[in-house]
N, C-alpha and C positions, 0 to 999 in steps of 0.2 A: 619959555621956553625948556631951555637947558638945564635950566633947574630944574625943570619939573623931571626930565632926563633921568634924573642920577639921582633924587626924590624914590622913580620907581626902579631902576638896577640894586641901590641900596635895601630896598625891600623884597628883589627877590633873590638878594645875597643871604637875607635874613633867612627867607623861609628853603632857601635852600639847605641853607644850616642847620635848620630847624628838623626840617624829611630829613636827611643825614642823621641826628644827634636820635631819631626814635625808631631808624632801622635796625629791628632785629639779626644780637649776634648769635652764633652760635653756639651753645652751651656745651660744656667739655665734659662730661656724665664718664662719672666711670663707673665701675662694674658694681662698688658697695652700692652710691647711688642710686645704677636702674635698682637693685634687687630692695633695698629701702622704701623706691618708691614706689612699687609694682607691689608690695606686699601693703601697703597699703591703699591701693587706689585699683587693683588690678579684680574684674568684676568676679570668676572664675571665687576668689581669697572670702570678696565679701556673699558670694550665697553661702561659705563654708563657714565661715560668724552667724549670718544669720540663721543656717541649720541646725546650730548648737546654743545658741539661744532661745530656739522654739523648744529644744528640749532643756530648757532653764526653767524653760515656762510651764511644762511641763513635770519635770521636778518639784515646782511649787504646789502643782494642782494635785500632785499624787501626796506632799505631808498637811499639806489640807484634808485631804481624806479625817485625819484624826477627829478632828474639832468634830462638834455639835452643830448642826444647820437651825436656820429661825427663819420661821414665815409666819406671817399678820397677816391676819385674812378681815374680810370684813365684806354679809352681804342686810340683803333688805327685799323681804318678799311681805304680795301680797293674795291672800285666800279666805274663801266664799263656799261655805257651807261646813261640813262635817271634815271635819280634819283636827289633824293633831300640834296643837301650839309647838312649833320651834322653842323656845323661851320656855316654858313648863311644865311639855310635854302632857298635857291637859288633854280631855278629847272635845271638843268644844263644835259645838252648830252656829257660829256667828261668823262676819267678817275679821282680819285678823290681818293684824296690818304687824311686823318682825320686823326689828333688826340687831342682826349679830356680829359682836364680834372676837377677833380670840386671837391668838401665837400659839402656833406650835414649836415644837421645837423635837430633835434623837438626835442619839452618837451610835453609834456601832464600837458599843468596848470590845467584843472575838469576832473573829470571822475567820479563824482555822490561817491565821497571823498573815491573810490575804496582804493586808494594806500597810503590814511592816512589806515584806516583800517585795508588794507594788515597792513604797519609796526606795530601797536597795536598787530594785532594775533601772531604777529613772537614775537613779544618782549615777551606777557603771553610763546606761545610754550618753549622761551627758559629758564621763571620760571618754568615751568613744565618739565621740562627733565633738571631740576637743582635738583627737589625735586625727581625725579627719580633717581637722582646720590644719593640724601644722601638717600636715599629704598634703594639702590642695598649695602650702607656701612653699611643699617642698619642690614640687612639680614646677610651679615658679620658678621657681632660683634655679632649680634644672634647668629648663626652656630659656632664660633668659643668659644664663653663665654660655649654653649651645649654640645660641645666637651673637650674642658677644665675641665667642668665640671664632663666628664664623665671616662674624664682621674684622676683624682682623689678620684673621688671612686675604680677606676679599682689598683691603685697604695694604698689606704689601704686594700684593697683587696688580693691584691698581701701579700699582711704580713699578714692576718690574717692567707691562704692556708700556708704559707711559717710554721707557730707558728702552725698550726694543723699537719704538716708533723714531726716538731722539736718534739711534745709531742707525735707523735704516734708513730715516730721512736725510741723515747726511751722507751713506753709500751711496744713496741714489743721484745724492750731486756730484758727488763723487765720479760714480758712470757715466753722465750725464757727461762735464765737463771730459771722459777718453773717449765717449760717443761722438764730440764735435773734432778732437783730435786725430779722430778716426782710429783708433787704442784697440780699440774694442768693439765688435759686434752688436748691431742691436739689439740681440738677445738676450747679451748680458745688463743692456738698460733696461729691458722691459723689465726679466726676471728685477731689479732692483726695483724697478713702480710696482712690480708685482707685491713683494715684501712688505715695502712701504702702507701698502695697499696694506694685508693683512693684518700688517700688525693694528693698523688704523680699526682696523674693526675691531680684533680682538680686545684695542680696549677700547671702544663703544662696550663690548660685554664687557668688561669686567668691569664697568663703572654700572652698566645696567643692572649686573649683579650684586654688588654693592647698595645700589640703590634698593631694590629688592628685600636684600636680608635688613635693613632701617628701617626699610616699612615694618618687617615683621616684629625687632624687635620694637618699635613707637606702637603697634596693635598692643603686643602684652603688656607694655607700660599702659599704657589708655592713655594715652599722650595725645592732645586735639590735633584734631586735622591742624594740619599748616605749621606745627611749631617747629623749630628751627634745631638742631639736633647731632651730635655729633659725636662721637665715642675718644676717650685717653688711651692713651700707649699703656702694654703696660712692659714689667720690664721677664715674665716667668720664658724662660726657650726650651720646655721642655722637655729636662733633662731629669729632671727630679725623681725621687728613688721611687722603685714600684714595692708598695708594701706586700705581705704575706696573703695567698689568696686567704689562710684557715681564720689569720687573725681578724683579715677585713670581714669577712663574713660574720666570726664572732662579734664585734662590735656594731657590727648591722641590727642584728639579730635581737636585740639591748637598746639599739637608740629608737630605729626609726618607726616611724606612729605607726605606716599598716599595720606591721608585723603583732603591735603592741595593740593597736582598734581590733585582730583579728584573734589574741585571746580576750580582750572583752565582750567581744559579740560571745565566746562562749560560755561566760560566769553569766554574761545575759539572758543566755538561754534556759543554763542552770535554776536563776531566777524564777526564771517562766513557766519549770517547771517543779520548782517549791509553790508557786501563785495557785499554780492549777489540781497540786494534792494538797490546798486549801478546801478545794473542794468537798471530801470529803468528813470536815469536822461542817461541828453546830454553827450556827450566827447567832450572838447576843446581842441585844439591842435596849439600850434606855430611850425614851422621851417620856416625853412631857406637853400639857397644852396649859396658857388661862387663858378665862373665856367670860362672856358676857353679854347680857344684850336687851331689848327690851323689846315688850308685848302689847300691844292698843287690848287686852284683854282681862290688863290688870289696869286696877285703878294709880297708881305710882305714879309719879313725874317720869324723864328720861333717868333725869340723875339721879335720884331714891332706883328704879332700877336696875343701872350698871353694880348700883351697891349690892342691894339683895339680892340681882340676881349672879354676881359675882364664883365662877370656877377655877376650879386649879384640879390636874390631872399629874401623875406619873406609874410607868407602868414598866414590866420589861419584857418583852417577847426573846422566848426563843427559835430558832428555827433551826431543825434534823432531817438535814439532807439522809430520802431512804432511797429513794428509785428518782435520776433522772433523764432515764435512756440513757443510760452511757454515755451522758456526752464530759463529766470529769473523766472516767475510764477515758473515752476519747481524747480529750485535752492532756491527759498524763501522756500518752503512750504520742502523740503529736510533737506534745517538748522535747520528749528523747532523743524523738526523730532529729529534729534542728539540732540539738545538743552536737549527735554525731555529723550532720548536718556543716556546720562549725567548723570540729574540729577539724573536719576534710579540707575547708575553705580555709583554714590557716594554715593544714600543714602541705597544702598549691600552692599559696603565696609565700610562705617559708621557699619553696622548690624553685619558684617561680625567679623569686629574690637570692637564692645561687647560681640560679642559672645567667641571670643578670651580673652578678660579682661575676663570674670566673669571664664572663664574657668581655669586660671592661676591665681585665687581667688580662688578660690573652691580649686584645688588640692595644693595651698601654705598653705591651712588654714588645709586641711584633713594631708596634709605631716610632719605638725610641730606634728600637736594633733597623728599623729601613731608614731613621732619620740620620744614624753615624754614618748608616752604606751614602744614602745620600748625598749628606754632607761630603764626600771625600768625592764623589758620580760632578754633585755643583763647582767643586774648588778646582778642578784637573779640567768641568770640561769652561767651565769661561778662563783658564789660562790660556786654552785652548781655542777659545774663541779671540781672546786680547794677541794671542801672533796671529790668529786670522786677518783679522782686521789691519796688521802691524804688512802683510803679504799684499792683503790686497790692493793699499794703498800705493807696494812697487809693486803693482801692477804685477803679480806672479802671482796671485791666485784667482779663479775666476769667480762669477758675482754668483752662480749655482754653488759651488762649495760654500760661498760664504756663506749665503743664505742654511745650509745644512748645517752650518759652525754653530751659530746662529739658533737657530731652532731647538742644535743639541742642549745649549748651553738652557734657552732658556723653559724646556720642560723637566731639566736636571733642576733648575728654582725653583721652580713647581710643583714638582714632587718635594726638594726638601724640605719647600712649603706648610704643603698640607701633611708628611707627616710629624711636622715641629709643632703644626696648632691639636692635631689627633691625639700627642704625645702629651699633650698641655689638658688638653679638656679630656680626655681618661685619666691622667693622676691625678688629676681635682676631681673628679668623680667616685675615685676609690677614696680619698680624703673625704667627702663627702658621708658619702655609706660608712666610713669608724665616724661619723658625728662630730667632726671637724671641719669650720671652715672655708669657705671658697674662697681662694687667693693666689687674684692674677699676677 
């Protein structure tokens, strides 16, 4: 019995150790790892890739329009009475059992350069959707960067809340001891209790905000539900140099895919105009066919008739547009309108880009100024709070005054953190607009 118990205990220990060895450990993700993973797995990016691949197929189809087509045909007919033999074309009055076989091919030699222009237009569309793919990737990079920085802010905010809770718990213990000694009133003790409860509430809120933002980042990464996830610390301090506004805008016009896609869009509609104008020109086509057949009206067997009835045909056809109810004229005018719309869309895109860059530039300057002021306020408030704690320990300061000092310090810390990470976000955003990688 004792031996069985020992064996059972050994098995339990081994099982427990096995379970501990397979427990998931939080992976620490850097910003670069988040970005790389998202570019490979994010649904929006995958959709953009598929849309680009669709334009590649259209481009291949457009190039194939230069090639001749080829069709095979076969038919079996039974006729009774007066009719024309489909093989010999003789007029006969009898039952006919006929088999026809053929190959037909045609190729367009000239169509007002429409085929060439359609090929060029589809190549432009491939380029345009490649730029749309880059834009989708850029949007994901910016979203992940913003979410990552908010998480960094959230982590430091949790640290502040934890430190405040620890300090308030210690102060509550001191207040309880003084209350028991009769050196303070009940109100001072309840103020200390209230401050502890408030800081506990703030800590829960900070952790919940962090968890919510962590979920947002996990969704951007398309991570499976239940994936264990944490972010790495960074060295950025938000004091990076803010570049010149006009320099950022000039580089953004050169580098950002949405601007280049707008330029390509103008070219796409210019090709649409060339295609429409091709409708005024004639179309020249070459066609040919091979055929043979069998008919029961002839005395030869099937194979001999296929040889005797074998025929070949080659032909040229010219189609000259004279009047098509103003369809070509309407297509030309609509293409001209589309070009002007595309130009206006490009101008609006450039205007919106300048507005976004100027806003980021102003916010970066403001955040850095706020960070400098907040740092001074934080240091001063921290020193005041430390002095207030010493006074409280000596009984020279009321609980209410200590709570006010702590709240002032907390607000100063949070203001500094907010300015720091806003500065980090906007300076990195300005780097991104210039075509540089985001580095925290």
